[in-house]
Phi, psi and omega in degrees: 000138183260125182289350180274354182282162176270193178303135184211182181260097180257336182225149182253320188260164176299320180298319178294320179296319177295319178300317176299315182297324182275326191240348184211072184300333180302317180269339177299322181281353178252355183268123184298324181293328175300318177295317182295317177296319178298312180298319179296319181290318179297315179297313184292334178298330178282345181254318184241123177304126180092352178082182185262347183276347179068207179270115178267000000 
């Protein structure tokens, strides 16, 4: 992985996105799926108490 790249697709699954968030913050902030899961949870929190991701 090249640190000079912009946001890209580094992980496909929720498990991979969580792994980046827990163990590799450098790439978590560059992975598009991390943003998508975050946005979905933030939006759903305003609609569903606790959000849509449940207990991870």
